[in-house]
C-alpha positions in Angstrom: 28.0 -60.0 7.6 27.7 -58.9 3.9 25.4 -56.0 5.0 28.1 -54.8 7.4 30.8 -54.9 4.7 28.5 -53.1 2.3 27.7 -50.4 4.9 31.3 -49.8 5.6 32.1 -49.7 1.9 29.3 -47.2 1.4 30.5 -44.9 4.2 34.2 -45.1 2.9 33.0 -44.4 -0.6 30.9 -41.5 0.5 33.7 -40.0 2.4 36.2 -40.4 -0.4 33.7 -38.9 -2.9 33.1 -36.0 -0.6 36.8 -35.3 -0.1 37.4 -35.5 -3.8 34.5 -33.1 -4.4 35.7 -30.6 -1.8 39.2 -30.6 -3.2 38.1 -29.9 -6.7 35.3 -27.4 -5.8 36.0 -23.7 -6.4 35.7 -22.6 -2.7 37.9 -20.9 -0.3 40.0 -22.9 2.2 37.8 -21.8 5.1 34.6 -22.9 3.3 36.2 -26.2 2.3 37.3 -26.9 5.9 33.8 -26.1 7.2 32.3 -28.4 4.7 34.7 -31.2 5.5 34.0 -30.7 9.3 30.3 -30.9 8.7 30.5 -34.0 6.5 32.9 -35.7 8.9 30.3 -35.1 11.7 27.6 -36.6 9.5 29.8 -39.6 8.7 30.6 -40.0 12.4 26.9 -39.9 13.3 26.1 -42.5 10.6 28.9 -44.8 11.8 27.7 -44.5 15.3 24.2 -45.6 14.2 25.7 -48.6 12.3 27.7 -49.6 15.4 24.5 -49.4 17.6 22.7 -51.5 15.0 25.5 -54.1 15.0 25.6 -54.2 18.8 21.8 -54.7 18.9 22.0 -57.5 16.3 24.8 -59.2 18.2 22.8 -59.0 21.5 19.8 -60.5 19.8 21.9 -63.4 18.4 23.5 -63.9 21.8 20.1 -64.0 23.5 18.7 -66.5 21.0 21.8 -68.7 21.3 21.4 -68.7 25.1 17.8 -69.7 24.8 18.8 -72.5 22.4 21.5 -73.7 24.8 19.0 -73.7 27.7 16.5 -75.7 25.7 19.1 -78.2 24.7 20.3 -78.5 28.3 16.8 -79.1 29.5 16.1 -81.8 26.8 19.5 -83.5 27.6 18.8 -83.5 31.4 15.3 -85.0 30.8 16.9 -87.6 28.4 19.5 -88.6 31.0 16.9 -88.9 33.7 14.8 -91.1 31.4 17.8 -93.3 30.7 18.6 -93.5 34.4 15.0 -94.5 35.2 15.1 -97.1 32.4 18.3 -98.6 33.8 17.0 -98.7 37.3 13.8 -100.4 36.1 15.8 -102.8 33.9 18.2 -103.6 36.8 15.2 -104.2 39.2 13.5 -106.4 36.6 16.7 -108.4 36.2 17.1 -108.9 40.0 13.4 -109.9 40.2 13.8 -112.5 37.5 17.0 -113.8 39.1 15.2 -114.3 42.4 12.5 -116.4 40.6 15.1 -118.9 39.4 
């Protein structure tokens, strides 16, 4: 999560610095607008890459969580079956010992 916040801060800082630089540079209005448009396109592209990376990371985490849940479910089901088997055996042993009395 800290990497994401850092990345967003980096992008916002770069955009703010670029805007400040454009506004103080000795260029014509047309040149400044073209520079802003170009830099905005670059920032948009970088933001898109970051979004894709975040989506990919989220999918990886979701996939790993699903695997973990599936493993836990399997272990739990086997444990329940083991307990049921033990209870049935215990009940049968108890009935057998009652019949001997």
